[in-house]
Phi, psi and omega in degrees: 000325179291321181293318177298320179297317179293321178298312180295322180296317181291317179298320178296320180288320181291322182267001181056041176254110185292330180296316178293325179292319178296312178299320180294320178296317181294322177294325179295313181297314181298314179301317180292322177296314181295329178285328185271331183268122179286130181260131180094005177092163181246012180288126178242134181255124177253130181253000000 
């Protein structure tokens, strides 16, 4: 998702399309948040 965001951001900046730039920036932020925040908890069970 981060890579797609970067691609859309670059295309939006090169083609001067503000919609692609905005969507790319949003995808980068969402992708980074999803990568940094653990989903499902961090409890690990060791037997």
